[in-house]
C-alpha positions, -999 to 999 in steps of 0.1 A, spaced: 150 -768 225 143 -755 190 154 -788 175 129 -806 198 101 -783 187 109 -790 151 110 -827 157 77 -827 174 61 -806 147 72 -831 120 61 -862 139 30 -883 136 1 -874 159 7 -904 183 44 -896 184 37 -860 191 18 -869 222 46 -891 235 73 -866 227 54 -838 244 50 -859 275 87 -868 275 97 -831 271 74 -821 299 88 -848 321 123 -837 313 115 -801 320 99 -810 353 129 -830 364 152 -802 354 132 -777 374 131 -800 404 168 -806 402 176 -769 399 153 -762 429 168 -790 449 203 -779 443 194 -744 455 181 -758 487 213 -777 494 236 -747 491 
């Protein structure tokens, strides 16, 4: 996660927006998967 933060910090403004959206999407998917797997068990 720290590497992603450094990569975003060093990116161009347009790239920062895209990277932040991708990270948010990834985190939302991870949270949803974790929640979903808890429901199955």
